[in-house]
PDB file of N, CA, C and O in Angstrom, chain B, residues numbered from 101:
ATOM      1  N   UNK B 101      -4.401 -17.342  -3.755  1.00  0.00           N
ATOM      2  CA  UNK B 101      -3.575 -18.491  -3.436  1.00  0.00           C
ATOM      3  C   UNK B 101      -3.168 -18.245  -1.848  1.00  0.00           C
ATOM      4  O   UNK B 101      -2.779 -17.169  -1.396  1.00  0.00           O
ATOM      5  N   UNK B 102      -3.334 -19.426  -1.127  1.00  0.00           N
ATOM      6  CA  UNK B 102      -2.766 -19.370   0.356  1.00  0.00           C
ATOM      7  C   UNK B 102      -1.243 -19.392   0.297  1.00  0.00           C
ATOM      8  O   UNK B 102      -0.591 -20.243  -0.309  1.00  0.00           O
ATOM      9  N   UNK B 103      -0.765 -18.415   0.959  1.00  0.00           N
ATOM     10  CA  UNK B 103       0.801 -18.283   1.254  1.00  0.00           C
ATOM     11  C   UNK B 103       1.031 -18.872   2.600  1.00  0.00           C
ATOM     12  O   UNK B 103       1.944 -19.694   2.681  1.00  0.00           O
ATOM     13  N   UNK B 104       0.399 -18.607   3.593  1.00  0.00           N
ATOM     14  CA  UNK B 104       0.659 -19.108   4.907  1.00  0.00           C
ATOM     15  C   UNK B 104      -0.593 -20.117   5.304  1.00  0.00           C
ATOM     16  O   UNK B 104      -1.736 -19.695   5.482  1.00  0.00           O
ATOM     17  N   UNK B 105      -0.227 -21.459   5.412  1.00  0.00           N
ATOM     18  CA  UNK B 105      -1.221 -22.287   5.802  1.00  0.00           C
ATOM     19  C   UNK B 105      -1.570 -22.277   7.272  1.00  0.00           C
ATOM     20  O   UNK B 105      -2.726 -22.409   7.676  1.00  0.00           O
ATOM     21  N   UNK B 106      -0.561 -22.122   8.018  1.00  0.00           N
ATOM     22  CA  UNK B 106      -0.680 -22.146   9.477  1.00  0.00           C
ATOM     23  C   UNK B 106      -1.758 -20.865   9.922  1.00  0.00           C
ATOM     24  O   UNK B 106      -2.675 -21.066  10.719  1.00  0.00           O
ATOM     25  N   UNK B 107      -1.530 -19.655   9.347  1.00  0.00           N
ATOM     26  CA  UNK B 107      -2.278 -18.633   9.621  1.00  0.00           C
ATOM     27  C   UNK B 107      -3.637 -18.250   8.639  1.00  0.00           C
ATOM     28  O   UNK B 107      -4.518 -17.427   8.888  1.00  0.00           O
ATOM     29  N   UNK B 108      -3.511 -19.043   7.565  1.00  0.00           N
ATOM     30  CA  UNK B 108      -4.558 -19.010   6.422  1.00  0.00           C
ATOM     31  C   UNK B 108      -4.488 -17.539   5.821  1.00  0.00           C
ATOM     32  O   UNK B 108      -5.476 -16.817   5.687  1.00  0.00           O
ATOM     33  N   UNK B 109      -3.305 -17.224   5.508  1.00  0.00           N
ATOM     34  CA  UNK B 109      -3.057 -15.840   4.946  1.00  0.00           C
ATOM     35  C   UNK B 109      -2.898 -16.154   3.384  1.00  0.00           C
ATOM     36  O   UNK B 109      -2.208 -17.076   2.948  1.00  0.00           O
ATOM     37  N   UNK B 110      -3.607 -15.292   2.637  1.00  0.00           N
ATOM     38  CA  UNK B 110      -3.595 -15.409   1.133  1.00  0.00           C
ATOM     39  C   UNK B 110      -2.744 -14.289   0.676  1.00  0.00           C
ATOM     40  O   UNK B 110      -2.356 -13.429   1.467  1.00  0.00           O
ATOM     41  N   UNK B 111      -2.425 -14.279  -0.661  1.00  0.00           N
ATOM     42  CA  UNK B 111      -1.690 -13.280  -1.363  1.00  0.00           C
ATOM     43  C   UNK B 111      -2.614 -12.022  -1.468  1.00  0.00           C
ATOM     44  O   UNK B 111      -2.185 -10.869  -1.428  1.00  0.00           O
ATOM     45  N   UNK B 112      -3.797 -12.334  -1.593  1.00  0.00           N
ATOM     46  CA  UNK B 112      -4.751 -11.130  -1.401  1.00  0.00           C
ATOM     47  C   UNK B 112      -4.736 -10.333  -0.300  1.00  0.00           C
ATOM     48  O   UNK B 112      -4.703  -9.107  -0.399  1.00  0.00           O
ATOM     49  N   UNK B 113      -4.761 -11.008   0.923  1.00  0.00           N
ATOM     50  CA  UNK B 113      -4.690 -10.293   2.152  1.00  0.00           C
ATOM     51  C   UNK B 113      -3.343  -9.482   2.078  1.00  0.00           C
ATOM     52  O   UNK B 113      -3.335  -8.293   2.397  1.00  0.00           O
ATOM     53  N   UNK B 114      -2.105 -10.184   1.621  1.00  0.00           N
ATOM     54  CA  UNK B 114      -0.907  -9.473   1.603  1.00  0.00           C
ATOM     55  C   UNK B 114      -1.114  -8.231   0.729  1.00  0.00           C
ATOM     56  O   UNK B 114      -0.642  -7.167   1.132  1.00  0.00           O
ATOM     57  N   UNK B 115      -1.742  -8.273  -0.367  1.00  0.00           N
ATOM     58  CA  UNK B 115      -1.908  -7.026  -1.331  1.00  0.00           C
ATOM     59  C   UNK B 115      -2.768  -6.059  -0.416  1.00  0.00           C
ATOM     60  O   UNK B 115      -2.416  -4.879  -0.395  1.00  0.00           O
ATOM     61  N   UNK B 116      -3.689  -6.381   0.224  1.00  0.00           N
ATOM     62  CA  UNK B 116      -4.428  -5.484   0.861  1.00  0.00           C
ATOM     63  C   UNK B 116      -3.662  -4.729   2.009  1.00  0.00           C
ATOM     64  O   UNK B 116      -3.746  -3.518   2.212  1.00  0.00           O
ATOM     65  N   UNK B 117      -2.890  -5.636   2.745  1.00  0.00           N
ATOM     66  CA  UNK B 117      -1.931  -5.076   3.826  1.00  0.00           C
ATOM     67  C   UNK B 117      -1.111  -4.099   3.164  1.00  0.00           C
ATOM     68  O   UNK B 117      -0.987  -3.021   3.746  1.00  0.00           O
ATOM     69  N   UNK B 118      -0.498  -4.266   2.011  1.00  0.00           N
ATOM     70  CA  UNK B 118       0.468  -3.319   1.298  1.00  0.00           C
ATOM     71  C   UNK B 118      -0.307  -1.932   1.125  1.00  0.00           C
ATOM     72  O   UNK B 118       0.214  -0.866   1.451  1.00  0.00           O
ATOM     73  N   UNK B 119      -1.650  -2.033   0.562  1.00  0.00           N
ATOM     74  CA  UNK B 119      -2.312  -0.956   0.309  1.00  0.00           C
ATOM     75  C   UNK B 119      -2.694  -0.045   1.640  1.00  0.00           C
ATOM     76  O   UNK B 119      -2.921   1.165   1.628  1.00  0.00           O
ATOM     77  N   UNK B 120      -2.708  -0.915   2.780  1.00  0.00           N
ATOM     78  CA  UNK B 120      -2.955  -0.344   3.973  1.00  0.00           C
ATOM     79  C   UNK B 120      -1.647   0.281   4.606  1.00  0.00           C
ATOM     80  O   UNK B 120      -1.674   0.911   5.664  1.00  0.00           O
ATOM     81  N   UNK B 121      -0.546   0.063   3.901  1.00  0.00           N
ATOM     82  CA  UNK B 121       0.891   0.750   4.519  1.00  0.00           C
ATOM     83  C   UNK B 121       1.819  -0.367   4.835  1.00  0.00           C
ATOM     84  O   UNK B 121       2.930  -0.021   5.238  1.00  0.00           O
ATOM     85  N   UNK B 122       1.572  -1.676   4.726  1.00  0.00           N
ATOM     86  CA  UNK B 122       2.779  -2.553   5.096  1.00  0.00           C
ATOM     87  C   UNK B 122       3.677  -2.436   3.952  1.00  0.00           C
ATOM     88  O   UNK B 122       3.306  -2.374   2.779  1.00  0.00           O
ATOM     89  N   UNK B 123       5.028  -2.405   4.419  1.00  0.00           N
ATOM     90  CA  UNK B 123       6.253  -2.358   3.562  1.00  0.00           C
ATOM     91  C   UNK B 123       7.366  -3.248   3.824  1.00  0.00           C
ATOM     92  O   UNK B 123       8.434  -3.171   3.217  1.00  0.00           O
ATOM     93  N   UNK B 124       7.112  -4.092   4.728  1.00  0.00           N
ATOM     94  CA  UNK B 124       8.135  -5.165   5.100  1.00  0.00           C
ATOM     95  C   UNK B 124       7.608  -6.461   5.566  1.00  0.00           C
ATOM     96  O   UNK B 124       6.460  -6.579   5.995  1.00  0.00           O
ATOM     97  N   UNK B 125       8.437  -7.415   5.480  1.00  0.00           N
ATOM     98  CA  UNK B 125       8.025  -8.697   6.006  1.00  0.00           C
ATOM     99  C   UNK B 125       7.761  -8.480   7.436  1.00  0.00           C
ATOM    100  O   UNK B 125       6.934  -9.264   7.900  1.00  0.00           O
ATOM    101  N   UNK B 126       8.290  -7.550   8.319  1.00  0.00           N
ATOM    102  CA  UNK B 126       8.044  -7.458   9.732  1.00  0.00           C
ATOM    103  C   UNK B 126       6.571  -6.998   9.902  1.00  0.00           C
ATOM    104  O   UNK B 126       5.788  -7.420  10.753  1.00  0.00           O
ATOM    105  N   UNK B 127       6.280  -5.891   8.773  1.00  0.00           N
ATOM    106  CA  UNK B 127       4.895  -5.467   9.061  1.00  0.00           C
ATOM    107  C   UNK B 127       3.844  -6.651   8.769  1.00  0.00           C
ATOM    108  O   UNK B 127       2.779  -6.676   9.387  1.00  0.00           O
ATOM    109  N   UNK B 128       4.149  -7.579   7.863  1.00  0.00           N
ATOM    110  CA  UNK B 128       3.271  -8.583   7.464  1.00  0.00           C
ATOM    111  C   UNK B 128       3.149  -9.552   8.673  1.00  0.00           C
ATOM    112  O   UNK B 128       2.059 -10.035   8.980  1.00  0.00           O
ATOM    113  N   UNK B 129       4.269  -9.820   9.336  1.00  0.00           N
ATOM    114  CA  UNK B 129       4.357 -10.678  10.462  1.00  0.00           C
ATOM    115  C   UNK B 129       3.497  -9.983  11.605  1.00  0.00           C
ATOM    116  O   UNK B 129       2.647 -10.657  12.187  1.00  0.00           O
ATOM    117  N   UNK B 130       3.681  -8.763  11.911  1.00  0.00           N
ATOM    118  CA  UNK B 130       2.840  -8.167  12.863  1.00  0.00           C
ATOM    119  C   UNK B 130       1.302  -8.069  12.608  1.00  0.00           C
ATOM    120  O   UNK B 130       0.434  -8.260  13.459  1.00  0.00           O
ATOM    121  N   UNK B 131       1.100  -7.729  11.255  1.00  0.00           N
ATOM    122  CA  UNK B 131      -0.333  -7.609  10.863  1.00  0.00           C
ATOM    123  C   UNK B 131      -1.046  -8.723  10.641  1.00  0.00           C
ATOM    124  O   UNK B 131      -2.216  -8.795  11.019  1.00  0.00           O
ATOM    125  N   UNK B 132      -0.385  -9.803   9.953  1.00  0.00           N
ATOM    126  CA  UNK B 132      -1.086 -11.036   9.664  1.00  0.00           C
ATOM    127  C   UNK B 132      -0.689 -12.105  10.169  1.00  0.00           C
ATOM    128  O   UNK B 132      -1.331 -13.118   9.894  1.00  0.00           O
ATOM    129  N   UNK B 133       0.370 -12.199  10.970  1.00  0.00           N
ATOM    130  CA  UNK B 133       0.778 -13.361  11.465  1.00  0.00           C
ATOM    131  C   UNK B 133       1.876 -14.435  10.708  1.00  0.00           C
ATOM    132  O   UNK B 133       2.267 -15.528  11.120  1.00  0.00           O
ATOM    133  N   UNK B 134       2.212 -13.741   9.495  1.00  0.00           N
ATOM    134  CA  UNK B 134       2.925 -14.689   8.647  1.00  0.00           C
ATOM    135  C   UNK B 134       4.326 -15.087   9.087  1.00  0.00           C
ATOM    136  O   UNK B 134       5.134 -14.207   9.387  1.00  0.00           O
ATOM    137  N   UNK B 135       4.638 -16.334   9.137  1.00  0.00           N
ATOM    138  CA  UNK B 135       5.881 -16.623   9.584  1.00  0.00           C
ATOM    139  C   UNK B 135       6.216 -16.943  11.014  1.00  0.00           C
ATOM    140  O   UNK B 135       7.311 -17.274  11.467  1.00  0.00           O
ATOM    141  N   UNK B 136       4.985 -16.772  11.690  1.00  0.00           N
ATOM    142  CA  UNK B 136       4.941 -16.973  13.280  1.00  0.00           C
ATOM    143  C   UNK B 136       4.893 -18.344  13.807  1.00  0.00           C
ATOM    144  O   UNK B 136       5.130 -18.569  14.994  1.00  0.00           O
ATOM    145  N   UNK B 137       4.571 -19.340  12.902  1.00  0.00           N
ATOM    146  CA  UNK B 137       4.357 -20.728  13.270  1.00  0.00           C
ATOM    147  C   UNK B 137       5.707 -21.383  12.729  1.00  0.00           C
ATOM    148  O   UNK B 137       6.809 -21.206  13.248  1.00  0.00           O
ATOM    149  N   UNK B 138       5.460 -22.142  11.644  1.00  0.00           N
ATOM    150  CA  UNK B 138       6.532 -22.908  11.000  1.00  0.00           C
ATOM    151  C   UNK B 138       7.620 -22.252  10.246  1.00  0.00           C
ATOM    152  O   UNK B 138       8.754 -22.725  10.174  1.00  0.00           O
ATOM    153  N   UNK B 139       7.182 -20.962   9.591  1.00  0.00           N
ATOM    154  CA  UNK B 139       8.294 -20.364   8.853  1.00  0.00           C
ATOM    155  C   UNK B 139       8.390 -20.721   7.365  1.00  0.00           C
ATOM    156  O   UNK B 139       9.156 -20.120   6.612  1.00  0.00           O
ATOM    157  N   UNK B 140       7.563 -21.752   6.952  1.00  0.00           N
ATOM    158  CA  UNK B 140       7.975 -22.295   5.566  1.00  0.00           C
ATOM    159  C   UNK B 140       7.236 -21.278   4.531  1.00  0.00           C
ATOM    160  O   UNK B 140       7.520 -21.347   3.335  1.00  0.00           O
ATOM    161  N   UNK B 141       6.439 -20.488   4.928  1.00  0.00           N
ATOM    162  CA  UNK B 141       5.664 -19.330   4.172  1.00  0.00           C
ATOM    163  C   UNK B 141       6.417 -18.328   3.963  1.00  0.00           C
ATOM    164  O   UNK B 141       5.992 -17.560   3.100  1.00  0.00           O
ATOM    165  N   UNK B 142       7.596 -17.999   4.548  1.00  0.00           N
ATOM    166  CA  UNK B 142       8.339 -16.899   4.369  1.00  0.00           C
ATOM    167  C   UNK B 142       8.927 -16.446   3.031  1.00  0.00           C
ATOM    168  O   UNK B 142       8.942 -15.260   2.701  1.00  0.00           O
ATOM    169  N   UNK B 143       9.412 -17.443   2.267  1.00  0.00           N
ATOM    170  CA  UNK B 143       9.778 -17.057   1.000  1.00  0.00           C
ATOM    171  C   UNK B 143       8.663 -16.587  -0.022  1.00  0.00           C
ATOM    172  O   UNK B 143       8.796 -15.657  -0.817  1.00  0.00           O
ATOM    173  N   UNK B 144       7.619 -17.329   0.119  1.00  0.00           N
ATOM    174  CA  UNK B 144       6.400 -17.026  -0.814  1.00  0.00           C
ATOM    175  C   UNK B 144       5.850 -15.570  -0.332  1.00  0.00           C
ATOM    176  O   UNK B 144       5.433 -14.720  -1.119  1.00  0.00           O
ATOM    177  N   UNK B 145       5.914 -15.416   1.057  1.00  0.00           N
ATOM    178  CA  UNK B 145       5.226 -14.051   1.436  1.00  0.00           C
ATOM    179  C   UNK B 145       6.260 -13.047   1.231  1.00  0.00           C
ATOM    180  O   UNK B 145       5.875 -11.878   1.226  1.00  0.00           O
ATOM    181  N   UNK B 146       7.519 -13.284   1.059  1.00  0.00           N
ATOM    182  CA  UNK B 146       8.552 -12.244   0.601  1.00  0.00           C
ATOM    183  C   UNK B 146       8.252 -11.858  -0.716  1.00  0.00           C
ATOM    184  O   UNK B 146       8.198 -10.677  -1.059  1.00  0.00           O
ATOM    185  N   UNK B 147       8.012 -13.008  -1.622  1.00  0.00           N
ATOM    186  CA  UNK B 147       7.800 -12.710  -2.981  1.00  0.00           C
ATOM    187  C   UNK B 147       6.507 -12.134  -3.295  1.00  0.00           C
ATOM    188  O   UNK B 147       6.415 -11.445  -4.311  1.00  0.00           O
ATOM    189  N   UNK B 148       5.390 -12.346  -2.478  1.00  0.00           N
ATOM    190  CA  UNK B 148       4.140 -11.690  -2.642  1.00  0.00           C
ATOM    191  C   UNK B 148       4.155 -10.231  -2.149  1.00  0.00           C
ATOM    192  O   UNK B 148       3.350  -9.465  -2.678  1.00  0.00           O
ATOM    193  N   UNK B 149       4.937  -9.785  -1.245  1.00  0.00           N
ATOM    194  CA  UNK B 149       5.126  -8.539  -0.756  1.00  0.00           C
ATOM    195  C   UNK B 149       6.040  -7.951  -1.718  1.00  0.00           C
ATOM    196  O   UNK B 149       5.784  -6.755  -1.859  1.00  0.00           O
ATOM    197  N   UNK B 150       7.034  -8.358  -2.449  1.00  0.00           N
ATOM    198  CA  UNK B 150       7.664  -7.688  -3.476  1.00  0.00           C
ATOM    199  C   UNK B 150       6.797  -7.372  -4.524  1.00  0.00           C
ATOM    200  O   UNK B 150       6.821  -6.200  -4.899  1.00  0.00           O
ATOM    201  N   UNK B 151       6.020  -8.162  -5.096  1.00  0.00           N
ATOM    202  CA  UNK B 151       5.187  -8.007  -6.197  1.00  0.00           C
ATOM    203  C   UNK B 151       4.172  -6.871  -5.806  1.00  0.00           C
ATOM    204  O   UNK B 151       4.016  -5.886  -6.528  1.00  0.00           O
ATOM    205  N   UNK B 152       3.460  -7.067  -4.572  1.00  0.00           N
ATOM    206  CA  UNK B 152       2.722  -6.003  -4.324  1.00  0.00           C
ATOM    207  C   UNK B 152       3.327  -4.641  -4.158  1.00  0.00           C
ATOM    208  O   UNK B 152       2.749  -3.685  -4.674  1.00  0.00           O
ATOM    209  N   UNK B 153       4.292  -4.488  -3.573  1.00  0.00           N
ATOM    210  CA  UNK B 153       5.047  -3.225  -3.554  1.00  0.00           C
ATOM    211  C   UNK B 153       5.469  -2.637  -4.892  1.00  0.00           C
ATOM    212  O   UNK B 153       5.407  -1.420  -5.068  1.00  0.00           O
ATOM    213  N   UNK B 154       5.900  -3.470  -5.845  1.00  0.00           N
ATOM    214  CA  UNK B 154       6.128  -2.999  -7.113  1.00  0.00           C
ATOM    215  C   UNK B 154       4.823  -2.506  -7.856  1.00  0.00           C
ATOM    216  O   UNK B 154       4.793  -1.436  -8.463  1.00  0.00           O
ATOM    217  N   UNK B 155       3.787  -3.336  -7.767  1.00  0.00           N
ATOM    218  CA  UNK B 155       2.613  -2.865  -8.410  1.00  0.00           C
ATOM    219  C   UNK B 155       2.049  -1.548  -7.725  1.00  0.00           C
ATOM    220  O   UNK B 155       1.603  -0.648  -8.437  1.00  0.00           O
ATOM    221  N   UNK B 156       2.066  -1.451  -6.512  1.00  0.00           N
ATOM    222  CA  UNK B 156       1.804  -0.268  -5.784  1.00  0.00           C
ATOM    223  C   UNK B 156       2.676   1.046  -6.311  1.00  0.00           C
ATOM    224  O   UNK B 156       2.128   2.130  -6.515  1.00  0.00           O
ATOM    225  N   UNK B 157       3.837   0.864  -6.470  1.00  0.00           N
ATOM    226  CA  UNK B 157       4.832   1.969  -6.771  1.00  0.00           C
ATOM    227  C   UNK B 157       4.621   2.289  -8.268  1.00  0.00           C
ATOM    228  O   UNK B 157       4.597   3.461  -8.643  1.00  0.00           O
ATOM    229  N   UNK B 158       4.461   1.209  -9.169  1.00  0.00           N
ATOM    230  CA  UNK B 158       4.176   1.578 -10.508  1.00  0.00           C
ATOM    231  C   UNK B 158       2.908   2.298 -10.707  1.00  0.00           C
ATOM    232  O   UNK B 158       2.855   3.209 -11.533  1.00  0.00           O
ATOM    233  N   UNK B 159       1.774   1.919  -9.937  1.00  0.00           N
ATOM    234  CA  UNK B 159       0.557   2.674 -10.015  1.00  0.00           C
ATOM    235  C   UNK B 159       0.559   4.225  -9.609  1.00  0.00           C
ATOM    236  O   UNK B 159      -0.055   5.135 -10.166  1.00  0.00           O
ATOM    237  N   UNK B 160       1.455   4.295  -8.433  1.00  0.00           N
ATOM    238  CA  UNK B 160       1.643   5.759  -7.976  1.00  0.00           C
ATOM    239  C   UNK B 160       2.476   6.516  -9.059  1.00  0.00           C
ATOM    240  O   UNK B 160       2.248   7.714  -9.226  1.00  0.00           O
ATOM    241  N   UNK B 161       3.367   5.922  -9.755  1.00  0.00           N
ATOM    242  CA  UNK B 161       4.084   6.720 -10.776  1.00  0.00           C
ATOM    243  C   UNK B 161       3.412   7.001 -11.917  1.00  0.00           C
ATOM    244  O   UNK B 161       3.729   7.966 -12.613  1.00  0.00           O
ATOM    245  N   UNK B 162       2.329   6.113 -12.248  1.00  0.00           N
ATOM    246  CA  UNK B 162       1.276   6.613 -13.344  1.00  0.00           C
ATOM    247  C   UNK B 162       0.524   7.557 -12.916  1.00  0.00           C
ATOM    248  O   UNK B 162       0.325   8.533 -13.639  1.00  0.00           O
ATOM    249  N   UNK B 163       0.000   7.470 -11.761  1.00  0.00           N
ATOM    250  CA  UNK B 163      -0.992   8.602 -11.171  1.00  0.00           C
ATOM    251  C   UNK B 163      -0.281   9.913 -10.909  1.00  0.00           C
ATOM    252  O   UNK B 163      -0.922  10.947 -11.098  1.00  0.00           O
ATOM    253  N   UNK B 164       0.773   9.972 -10.562  1.00  0.00           N
ATOM    254  CA  UNK B 164       1.467  11.124 -10.332  1.00  0.00           C
ATOM    255  C   UNK B 164       2.658  11.531 -11.058  1.00  0.00           C
ATOM    256  O   UNK B 164       3.738  11.785 -10.523  1.00  0.00           O
ATOM    257  N   UNK B 165       2.390  11.585 -12.404  1.00  0.00           N
ATOM    258  CA  UNK B 165       3.300  11.832 -13.420  1.00  0.00           C
ATOM    259  C   UNK B 165       3.708  13.595 -13.272  1.00  0.00           C
ATOM    260  O   UNK B 165       2.991  14.459 -12.768  1.00  0.00           O
ATOM    261  N   UNK B 166       4.857  13.744 -13.785  1.00  0.00           N
ATOM    262  CA  UNK B 166       5.107  15.203 -13.721  1.00  0.00           C
ATOM    263  C   UNK B 166       4.149  16.194 -14.268  1.00  0.00           C
ATOM    264  O   UNK B 166       3.590  15.904 -15.326  1.00  0.00           O
ATOM    265  N   UNK B 167       3.897  17.276 -13.716  1.00  0.00           N
ATOM    266  CA  UNK B 167       2.942  18.261 -13.951  1.00  0.00           C
ATOM    267  C   UNK B 167       3.230  18.889 -15.286  1.00  0.00           C
ATOM    268  O   UNK B 167       2.326  19.521 -15.834  1.00  0.00           O
ATOM    269  N   UNK B 168       4.401  18.774 -15.858  1.00  0.00           N
ATOM    270  CA  UNK B 168       4.860  19.345 -17.309  1.00  0.00           C
ATOM    271  C   UNK B 168       3.959  18.705 -18.289  1.00  0.00           C
ATOM    272  O   UNK B 168       3.572  19.344 -19.267  1.00  0.00           O
ATOM    273  N   UNK B 169       3.588  17.437 -18.076  1.00  0.00           N
ATOM    274  CA  UNK B 169       3.007  16.823 -19.168  1.00  0.00           C
ATOM    275  C   UNK B 169       1.448  17.377 -19.250  1.00  0.00           C
ATOM    276  O   UNK B 169       0.769  17.096 -20.238  1.00  0.00           O
ATOM    277  N   UNK B 170       0.960  18.102 -18.269  1.00  0.00           N
ATOM    278  CA  UNK B 170      -0.294  18.645 -18.527  1.00  0.00           C
ATOM    279  C   UNK B 170      -0.209  20.286 -18.677  1.00  0.00           C
ATOM    280  O   UNK B 170      -1.184  21.016 -18.501  1.00  0.00           O
ATOM    281  N   UNK B 171       0.864  20.666 -18.964  1.00  0.00           N
ATOM    282  CA  UNK B 171       0.958  22.298 -19.178  1.00  0.00           C
ATOM    283  C   UNK B 171       0.360  22.571 -20.506  1.00  0.00           C
ATOM    284  O   UNK B 171       0.378  21.708 -21.384  1.00  0.00           O
ATOM    285  N   UNK B 172      -0.181  23.763 -20.690  1.00  0.00           N
ATOM    286  CA  UNK B 172      -0.801  24.225 -21.733  1.00  0.00           C
ATOM    287  C   UNK B 172      -0.183  25.395 -22.419  1.00  0.00           C
ATOM    288  O   UNK B 172      -0.720  25.882 -23.414  1.00  0.00           O
TER     289      UNK B 172
END
């Protein structure tokens, strides 16, 4: 889904940016240009960023569970 019409930024591009290290709206603005024209995309960009960060964090916690679970 297109989040920013002015810069043609999709939610997929936001997810990729988060995987690449973006963690704030400022990062998305710098990397993708989100919110630099009319600004109407900022609420949706913020929601997509939040969802991407939550997905990233839940994946990390699943991958890096405590070592005690693997003790023999």
